N, C-alpha and C positions, 0 to 999 in steps of 0.2 A: 504493500500500500504506500509506495513511494510518493504518490500524488498528494498525500497529506502534508508533505514537507513544504508545499507551496503556501500553506495556510499559516497564520500567526497562532500563537498559543491559545488565545481565546476562541478563535474560530475552530481550532482542533478540538477544544473542549466541547463545543456545541455539536460537532460532527460525531464525536465518540459517544456522547450521551444518547444512545439509541433506544434505551428501554424507558418506558414511563412517559408522562407528559412533560414537555419542555417548551418554553417560550423564549424566543430571542427578541429583545427590544432594542432597537437602534435606529438611527436616522438614515436618511438617503445617502447612498454611496459608501456605506460602512461594511458591505459584504454580506448582507442578510440572505439574499437570493443565492449567492455563491455558496453559503453554508448549506442551504437546502440541496443544492446540486451535488456537492461533495458528500453530504450525508447519505443521499440515495446511492451514490457510487460506493460508499463505504459499506452500506448494508449489503449490497450485492456482492462485494468483495469478501464479506464475512460469510457468505453462503445463503443469504435470504433470497428466496425465489422472487424475481421481479414481478411476477403475477400477484404477489402479496402486498405490493406497494401502490398506494394511491397518492398522487401529488396534484394539488389543485392550485391554479393560478388565476389571474384576472384578465390576461390577454393571451391570444394565440401566439404572439411574438415571443412572450416570455416562456411559454411552454415549449416552443420549438427550440429556442436557444438553450434551455435547460436540457432537453433531450439530446441535442447535438453534443453538448458538453459532456453529458454522462456517457454517450456512445464513445467519445474520444478517450474516456477514462477506463471503461469496462468492456467496450465492444458493442457494435451495432446490434448483434443478435440478442444481447441482454437488454439493451435500452428499449428496444421496440416492444418489449413485453410489459413495460410499466404502464399502468393506467394513469396517464398524465395529460392534462389539458385544462381549459377553463372549466369552471363549475358547470356552465351550460352545455358545453360539448360532452363532457364526461357523463353527465346525468341524462342527456338526450340519448346516448348510447344505451344506458341502463334501462331507460323507459322503453326503448324500442324492443328490448328483450322481454318486457313484462307488461306492455301497454294493454294487452287483451284483458288483463286482470282488472283494469280500471275503465274498461269500456271503449278503448281507442284501438284503431287498427295498428298493426306494426309499422305500416308505412304512413303514419300520420304526418300531416303537413305541419311545418313550423312557420308561423307568421312572423315576419320582422315588424319593426315599429310602423313602417309605412302601410303594410297590410292591415295591421290592427287599427290604425287611424282611419283608413279607408272604410273598413267595416263599421267603425263607430260613426263615421260621417253618414253612412247609409242609414244606420239605426236612428240617429238623431233626426234625420229627415223624415223617416217613416213614423216617428212618434210626434211629428209636427212641433218639434222644439226649435227654439232660436239658436242657431249655431254660433251666434255672436256671444251668447251666454254660455251655452254648452259647447264650448270650443273642443273639437276632437282631441287636440293635443293635451288640453287641461283634463278632459275626462279620462284619457289614456293614462295620464300621470296619476290620477286618483285611483284608478283600478289597479295600476301597477303597484302603488303603495299598499293597497289592501292585500294583494297577493303576496307581496314580500313579507307581510305580517301574518300570512296564513289566514286571511279573512275571505271566505267564499262569498258569493253574491247573496246567498240566503242569510249568512251571518251578518253581512253588511246591512241588509234590510232590517234585521232584527235588533241591530245595535242602535239604541235610542240616541246615544251621544253622537255617533257618526252621522246619522240621519238628521239630527238637530243641527250639526255643523253645516251640512249641505243646505238645509232650509235657511239658516242664517246668511249663507252666501248666495241666496236666491237661486239655488239649484236643487230644489226638492225632489226632482225625479232622477237624480243620479243613480239611485239604487235600481231603478227600473231599466236604465240603460245597461248597467252592469249585468243584471239578470238576463236581459236579452242577448247581450254580447256573449256571455258564458254559454248560453243555449245554442247560439248560432255557431260558435267555435266547435262545440261538441258534435253538433249535427253534421258539420263539415269534416269531422275527423281531423281537426286542427288544434294545435297548441300554440300559444304565443310565447314570446321569449321568457316571460315570468312564469308561465305554466311549467316550463321545464324543471323548475325547482319546486314550485307549488305542488305539482302532480307527483313529484318524487316523494315529497313529504306524505302525501295521501297514500301512495303505494306502500311506503314503509309503515305507515300507521295502520292501514287496513289489512296488510298482508305480512304478518310477523315472520312467516317462513322466508320471504324475500329479504327482509331486513337481516334475519339470522344468517342467510347465505353471504351477504356482503360484509357483515360484521366479522365473519370468519375468513372470508377471502382476503380482505384488506387488513392485514395485521399491523401495518405501518401506514399512518396517515400524516401527510405533510401539507401545510397550507401557507402559501405566500401572501403577504400583505393582509394579514388577518384583520387589521383594523378596518378594512373595507368590506367585510362581510355584513350582510343584512341578517335579519332574524331567520329567514327561510334557509339561508346557507349555513348559518350557525347551527341550526337544529339538525340538519342533515349530517354535518360533520360530527356533532356530538353523539348522534345515534350510531353512526358507523364505528366510531372509536370506542364505544361503551364497553366492549368485551375485553380488549387487550390494553386499552389506554396508552398505546404507543403512538402518541400524537405530538407532532412538532409543528409549532406555528411561529412565523416570524412577522414582525410588523413594527410600526412606529406609532406609539400612543399619542403623538403630537400632531398626527396628520391623517386625514381620511379624504381621499380624492373622490370617493363615490358616495358622498353624503346625499347627493341628489337622487341616488338610486335606493336610498333607504339604509345605507351603511350605518351600523350601530357601533360606536366606539366602546359601548359598555361590554361588548363581547370580549374585547381584549382586556378590559379592566376587571372583568369577572372571571378570568381564566382560573384564578386561584380558588374560586368558589366551586367551579365545575370539576376541578382536579386538585383535591386537597394535598396530594403527594407531588405536586408540581415542582419543577425547578425552573427558575427564571435566570436567564443570562442577560443582564442589563448593561448594554454598552453605552457609556456616558457620551453624550454629544458635546459636553462642555470641555472635557479634557482630551477626548478622542481616544482614551484608553479604556477598553472594555473592563467591566468589573462584574464579579459574580456575586449575586445576592442569595 
């Protein structure tokens, strides 16, 4: 494992701590993603089956760069067997394997944001609503926020606080649009971008056998930019890692670039509550010298 010699002492500590929950906190440019990459290579070099590793990122570019780097360290044949990618790409693949269980065809369509807004525009028109008040982009954002917090259309309608907020903002029929949108997507055999995580949570909730399979398949879970996870992503990761607790997350508690997508900084702050036997490697941004807490 000569490749570890390219890391500094603190980075090596983070790489070698393979068992149990670990969080690396550091600022941009401090080598957090590099640690994840080398950690995966180290696991494989130790004999861990690549099929047992799940690595989640926020961009396809980051995932590709990590996989290429891992391939250069341990070989292409090993790297290709890692389940690595963005949250949405990884769980889209999982959903296609089990979509029939939740009423969707295996070849379900994935709507991008433009597809979703176009459908919402049609629904708003059919309901004879003013699209200057019920702007498709605004409605899309509201529905997206609900799904990221695992609130279905029925739960949205039943939530007096949410409906009250809509009424106060002069949009009392938002719940109706959401219900119609949800129904139309289902009838079309389509999921939108947020559904890829929302429906994964439903799959794991309603089919414990499927959750059990992935909990035992992925013995090692790694998450890049953990501060950018929303509630839906957080819950999926927590469920999958629940059996072995071999979870490593890296992030910066002072920055969240995806707050507009529902990113919840509390996820990183509450890591110690979720994993009482956690270890945190806190690399100080002030001195530039990592320190272990």
